[in-house]
Structures are given as C-alpha cells and as structure tokens.
C-alpha positions in Angstrom: 28.1 -49.5 249.0 26.9 -49.6 245.5 28.9 -51.2 242.7 29.6 -47.8 241.1 31.1 -46.3 244.3 34.8 -46.6 244.7 36.6 -45.9 248.0 40.2 -44.9 247.8 42.7 -44.5 250.5 44.4 -41.1 250.9 47.5 -42.4 249.1 45.5 -43.9 246.3 43.6 -40.6 246.0 46.8 -38.6 245.6 48.3 -41.1 243.2 45.1 -41.4 241.1 43.9 -37.8 241.1 46.9 -35.5 241.4 48.3 -34.2 238.1 52.0 -35.1 237.4 52.7 -31.5 236.6 50.9 -28.2 237.2 50.2 -27.7 233.6 50.2 -29.9 230.5 53.5 -30.5 228.8 54.3 -28.5 225.7 55.1 -30.3 222.5 58.7 -29.0 222.8 59.1 -30.2 226.4 57.6 -33.6 225.6 60.0 -34.0 222.7 62.9 -33.3 225.1 61.7 -35.7 227.8 60.7 -38.7 225.7 64.2 -39.8 224.8 65.2 -39.6 228.5 62.3 -41.8 229.5 63.1 -44.3 226.8 66.7 -44.5 227.9 65.6 -44.9 231.6 62.9 -47.5 230.7 65.4 -50.4 231.0 66.1 -51.7 234.5 69.9 -52.0 233.9 70.1 -48.4 232.6 68.0 -47.1 235.5 70.3 -48.8 238.0 73.4 -47.5 236.2 72.1 -43.9 236.5 71.3 -44.5 240.1 74.8 -46.0 240.8 76.6 -43.2 239.1 74.5 -40.5 240.8 75.1 -42.1 244.2 78.8 -42.5 243.7 81.3 -40.4 245.5 81.8 -37.1 243.7 78.9 -37.9 241.4 80.9 -40.0 239.0 81.9 -43.6 238.6 84.5 -45.5 236.6 83.3 -48.0 234.1 85.5 -50.6 235.8 83.3 -50.2 239.0 80.1 -50.3 237.0 81.0 -53.6 235.4 81.3 -55.2 238.8 77.8 -54.1 239.9 76.1 -56.4 237.3 76.1 -60.0 236.3 76.4 -58.9 232.6 79.3 -58.8 230.1 81.4 -55.7 229.7 80.1 -55.1 226.2 76.5 -55.2 227.4 77.3 -52.6 230.2 79.1 -50.5 227.6 76.1 -50.6 225.3 73.8 -49.4 228.1 76.2 -46.6 229.1 76.4 -45.5 225.4 72.5 -45.3 225.3 72.5 -43.2 228.4 75.3 -41.0 227.1 73.6 -40.5 223.7 70.3 -39.6 225.5 72.2 -36.9 227.3 71.8 -38.4 230.8 75.5 -39.1 231.4 78.7 -37.2 230.6 81.8 -39.2 230.1 85.5 -38.4 230.3 88.5 -40.6 229.5 91.4 -40.8 232.0 94.1 -43.0 230.8 92.6 -46.3 229.9 89.4 -45.8 232.0 86.2 -43.9 231.2 84.4 -42.1 234.0 80.7 -41.3 233.9 78.8 -38.5 235.6 75.1 -37.8 235.8 73.9 -34.7 234.1 71.7 -33.3 236.9 70.3 -30.5 234.7 68.9 -33.1 232.4 67.5 -35.2 235.2 65.7 -32.1 236.3 63.4 -32.5 233.2 62.4 -36.0 234.4 62.0 -34.8 238.0 59.7 -32.0 236.9 57.6 -34.4 234.9 57.0 -36.7 237.9 56.3 -33.9 240.4 59.7 -32.4 241.4 60.5 -28.8 240.9 62.7 -27.5 238.1 
C-alpha cells in the first residue's frame, strides 16, 4: 500500500464521506440552528436536555434535575435558563416548583442537521 492510499472501514467511510444533510444549509436555517448548537455544546446542558426528554411525560421538575448533578442549584438554574432562552426547553411554574419540557419541534432542527428527518 502506498503512503497516499487510505483504507477506511465501512463505518469510517460513511462517517467521512456522507453529507450531514441532503443539501447545504440555507443562511436562514443556519442562523436558527447555531444558537441551539451553542446551547447544547455544554455537557451539563446536553445532559439536562436528555434527562428532561427521557422523563415521564416529557417533563421534569427542577427539584429532580438538581439531584442529578453534583452542582449547586444556581448553576443548574443558569444552565436551564440558557436552554430555555435558546428555545430548547419550555417551562411552567406550579406552586413553588418549575417544570421543564423539551420542545421537540425545535430539536427537529438539530436532528435534521445530523441526519434525521424533519
């Protein structure tokens, strides 16, 4: 094998050579997706979205989210605020507690970008 020849496994070939989407992103769509990706780029926020999405009924109380991390309550609240402001989470107040729910329509933009269907 020459030095210029590269052999890829089938998985590497798909990962390397398949486009993420069927056509290039429009400027408008890229503008909508970038804030979502920025919000999800933090491991704590990515886990928070995952926990909320996997919760029964698709929503979780902030009191349950605090227990899932070894972080202070204000830190968790900050991350939830970032996710809410990016449009990834809806929130509703019930008494003294706040409940968060994933906005699945918004997550569809991210899924489409990485190869899911819209």
